[in-house]
PANUVO-522755 format. One record per residue (C-alpha): chain; x, y, z. Coordinates in Angstrom, 3 decimals. Example, Ala and Ser with C-alpha at 12.3 -4.5 7.8 and 13.67 -1.06 7.14 Angstrom:
2
site cadena->A; east->12.300; north->-4.500; up->7.800
site cadena->A; east->13.670; north->-1.060; up->7.140
// end
This chain:
174
site cadena->A; east->124.929; north->115.473; up->115.100
site cadena->A; east->126.737; north->116.090; up->111.813
site cadena->A; east->124.050; north->116.463; up->108.540
site cadena->A; east->126.228; north->113.234; up->107.432
site cadena->A; east->124.833; north->111.123; up->110.282
site cadena->A; east->121.653; north->109.623; up->109.492
site cadena->A; east->118.690; north->109.835; up->111.905
site cadena->A; east->118.135; north->106.385; up->113.157
site cadena->A; east->115.490; north->104.839; up->115.810
site cadena->A; east->115.947; north->102.200; up->117.753
site cadena->A; east->114.772; north->100.235; up->121.009
site cadena->A; east->115.656; north->102.056; up->124.249
site cadena->A; east->118.571; north->99.975; up->126.107
site cadena->A; east->118.838; north->100.075; up->129.932
site cadena->A; east->122.073; north->101.978; up->129.603
site cadena->A; east->120.111; north->104.790; up->127.811
site cadena->A; east->117.631; north->105.356; up->130.735
site cadena->A; east->119.906; north->108.126; up->132.375
site cadena->A; east->119.421; north->110.157; up->128.926
site cadena->A; east->115.761; north->109.966; up->129.436
site cadena->A; east->115.845; north->111.569; up->133.097
site cadena->A; east->116.630; north->115.058; up->131.789
site cadena->A; east->113.070; north->115.020; up->130.059
site cadena->A; east->111.277; north->114.477; up->133.652
site cadena->A; east->113.483; north->116.927; up->135.669
site cadena->A; east->115.243; north->119.482; up->133.132
site cadena->A; east->112.863; north->122.442; up->131.891
site cadena->A; east->115.716; north->123.482; up->129.601
site cadena->A; east->116.147; north->119.818; up->128.129
site cadena->A; east->112.215; north->119.507; up->127.968
site cadena->A; east->111.683; north->122.841; up->126.143
site cadena->A; east->109.073; north->125.526; up->126.461
site cadena->A; east->106.263; north->123.815; up->124.963
site cadena->A; east->106.634; north->120.197; up->126.607
site cadena->A; east->107.604; north->121.243; up->130.113
site cadena->A; east->104.336; north->120.863; up->132.387
site cadena->A; east->106.299; north->120.592; up->135.659
site cadena->A; east->108.331; north->118.277; up->137.556
site cadena->A; east->107.661; north->114.696; up->137.036
site cadena->A; east->108.669; north->111.425; up->138.673
site cadena->A; east->112.222; north->110.782; up->137.261
site cadena->A; east->111.660; north->106.753; up->138.003
site cadena->A; east->109.083; north->106.940; up->135.064
site cadena->A; east->111.195; north->105.738; up->132.133
site cadena->A; east->112.943; north->103.093; up->134.503
site cadena->A; east->109.571; north->101.540; up->135.566
site cadena->A; east->108.400; north->101.370; up->131.963
site cadena->A; east->111.755; north->99.911; up->130.879
site cadena->A; east->111.389; north->97.002; up->133.517
site cadena->A; east->107.810; north->96.696; up->132.533
site cadena->A; east->108.148; north->96.240; up->128.758
site cadena->A; east->111.452; north->97.849; up->127.774
site cadena->A; east->109.058; north->100.772; up->126.799
site cadena->A; east->107.653; north->98.778; up->123.679
site cadena->A; east->103.995; north->97.400; up->124.771
site cadena->A; east->100.931; north->96.769; up->122.861
site cadena->A; east->99.399; north->100.205; up->123.470
site cadena->A; east->102.355; north->102.143; up->122.730
site cadena->A; east->106.080; north->102.611; up->122.852
site cadena->A; east->108.964; north->104.791; up->122.683
site cadena->A; east->112.167; north->104.496; up->120.622
site cadena->A; east->115.673; north->106.320; up->120.947
site cadena->A; east->116.501; north->109.032; up->118.211
site cadena->A; east->120.149; north->108.868; up->117.310
site cadena->A; east->122.595; north->110.131; up->114.885
site cadena->A; east->125.836; north->108.507; up->114.738
site cadena->A; east->126.934; north->107.652; up->118.479
site cadena->A; east->124.735; north->110.723; up->119.681
site cadena->A; east->121.323; north->110.330; up->121.342
site cadena->A; east->119.063; north->113.298; up->120.047
site cadena->A; east->115.754; north->112.388; up->121.569
site cadena->A; east->112.758; north->109.954; up->121.502
site cadena->A; east->109.698; north->109.259; up->119.479
site cadena->A; east->106.745; north->107.857; up->121.509
site cadena->A; east->103.375; north->106.632; up->120.405
site cadena->A; east->100.210; north->105.534; up->122.051
site cadena->A; east->97.115; north->103.618; up->121.083
site cadena->A; east->93.825; north->105.792; up->120.726
site cadena->A; east->90.630; north->103.522; up->120.746
site cadena->A; east->88.044; north->104.211; up->118.362
site cadena->A; east->84.556; north->103.176; up->117.254
site cadena->A; east->83.918; north->99.228; up->116.915
site cadena->A; east->87.127; north->98.118; up->118.845
site cadena->A; east->89.468; north->99.842; up->115.984
site cadena->A; east->92.275; north->102.381; up->117.115
site cadena->A; east->94.876; north->104.942; up->115.709
site cadena->A; east->98.259; north->105.889; up->116.831
site cadena->A; east->98.995; north->109.223; up->118.373
site cadena->A; east->102.678; north->110.181; up->117.983
site cadena->A; east->104.792; north->112.698; up->119.208
site cadena->A; east->108.819; north->113.399; up->119.520
site cadena->A; east->111.196; north->115.216; up->122.073
site cadena->A; east->114.514; north->116.234; up->121.169
site cadena->A; east->117.424; north->117.741; up->123.341
site cadena->A; east->117.716; north->121.431; up->122.491
site cadena->A; east->121.063; north->120.726; up->120.409
site cadena->A; east->118.975; north->118.643; up->117.974
site cadena->A; east->116.252; north->121.044; up->117.484
site cadena->A; east->115.885; north->122.961; up->114.252
site cadena->A; east->117.906; north->120.668; up->111.983
site cadena->A; east->115.429; north->118.429; up->110.714
site cadena->A; east->116.080; north->115.369; up->112.968
site cadena->A; east->112.461; north->115.555; up->114.155
site cadena->A; east->111.111; north->115.553; up->110.837
site cadena->A; east->113.163; north->112.450; up->109.977
site cadena->A; east->112.519; north->110.780; up->113.011
site cadena->A; east->108.690; north->111.299; up->112.806
site cadena->A; east->108.857; north->110.056; up->109.047
site cadena->A; east->110.406; north->106.962; up->110.045
site cadena->A; east->108.018; north->106.067; up->112.856
site cadena->A; east->104.986; north->106.541; up->110.747
site cadena->A; east->106.560; north->104.336; up->108.360
site cadena->A; east->107.460; north->101.694; up->111.161
site cadena->A; east->103.892; north->102.143; up->112.532
site cadena->A; east->102.069; north->101.525; up->109.051
site cadena->A; east->104.469; north->98.697; up->108.333
site cadena->A; east->103.739; north->96.856; up->111.624
site cadena->A; east->100.349; north->97.485; up->112.551
site cadena->A; east->97.041; north->97.795; up->110.779
site cadena->A; east->96.011; north->101.043; up->111.140
site cadena->A; east->95.018; north->103.476; up->109.029
site cadena->A; east->95.496; north->106.778; up->110.881
site cadena->A; east->98.256; north->108.328; up->112.780
site cadena->A; east->97.763; north->111.591; up->114.366
site cadena->A; east->100.036; north->113.905; up->116.350
site cadena->A; east->99.265; north->117.144; up->118.189
site cadena->A; east->101.011; north->120.069; up->119.118
site cadena->A; east->100.728; north->123.405; up->120.821
site cadena->A; east->99.299; north->126.267; up->118.567
site cadena->A; east->102.291; north->128.397; up->119.314
site cadena->A; east->104.839; north->125.514; up->118.357
site cadena->A; east->105.245; north->126.639; up->114.755
site cadena->A; east->108.481; north->124.878; up->114.286
site cadena->A; east->106.541; north->121.367; up->115.007
site cadena->A; east->103.747; north->122.058; up->112.986
site cadena->A; east->106.387; north->122.849; up->110.009
site cadena->A; east->108.119; north->119.456; up->110.995
site cadena->A; east->104.887; north->117.532; up->110.778
site cadena->A; east->104.093; north->118.956; up->107.469
site cadena->A; east->107.364; north->118.309; up->106.160
site cadena->A; east->106.697; north->114.588; up->107.397
site cadena->A; east->103.433; north->114.215; up->105.429
site cadena->A; east->100.904; north->115.259; up->107.934
site cadena->A; east->97.842; north->117.375; up->107.014
site cadena->A; east->96.571; north->119.950; up->109.482
site cadena->A; east->93.073; north->119.014; up->110.432
site cadena->A; east->91.806; north->121.394; up->112.965
site cadena->A; east->92.461; north->123.315; up->116.594
site cadena->A; east->91.336; north->122.139; up->119.902
site cadena->A; east->90.556; north->125.142; up->121.744
site cadena->A; east->91.842; north->125.026; up->125.536
site cadena->A; east->93.145; north->121.547; up->125.175
site cadena->A; east->96.425; north->121.528; up->126.751
site cadena->A; east->97.229; north->123.299; up->130.404
site cadena->A; east->101.044; north->124.622; up->130.661
site cadena->A; east->102.739; north->127.469; up->132.503
site cadena->A; east->99.316; north->128.743; up->134.045
site cadena->A; east->96.936; north->128.601; up->131.208
site cadena->A; east->95.009; north->126.590; up->128.826
site cadena->A; east->96.352; north->126.403; up->125.401
site cadena->A; east->94.954; north->125.735; up->121.874
site cadena->A; east->96.401; north->122.676; up->120.100
site cadena->A; east->96.892; north->122.088; up->116.528
site cadena->A; east->95.733; north->118.204; up->115.276
site cadena->A; east->97.566; north->116.715; up->112.379
site cadena->A; east->96.916; north->113.471; up->110.914
site cadena->A; east->98.414; north->111.273; up->108.071
site cadena->A; east->96.752; north->108.277; up->106.315
site cadena->A; east->98.166; north->104.928; up->105.371
site cadena->A; east->99.138; north->105.530; up->101.738
site cadena->A; east->99.959; north->109.296; up->102.117
site cadena->A; east->103.450; north->109.027; up->103.329
site cadena->A; east->106.263; north->109.214; up->101.066
site cadena->A; east->108.633; north->107.561; up->103.005
// end
């Protein structure tokens, strides 16, 4: 990824599916904060065959820069009172793309996309309390730290605290 290449989100194509396999089978590619053990490598193919990873309850888009695949962003519907919902989002980048601003830009674009194409008023993101880089990326993307959930995520043999962040419609500067 060159600094001149803009970060672009796009739908996942069938030819992209081998790129996604590494996030289910390779702890190095997934990274310390996202690796939760071996997972079914057919997960992505099944989702793509069902709805090309773009459903009414959530979706996944590929993050690219130039011709390079950097990772993906995903969102899922979280139901709330009286039939409403908000989106919970996340980003996963390959190691070579981390620490270079691609995650911040990808999350900004996803927030803009979701506010433009759905009536939600709120989007949230969660990250492990120890993942300071992602907390900074979320802050740069316009999210506000809203609190800490104690012992919410189980990884590597122990329960871990999670930082909850949110952004409301009209707060995004993208």
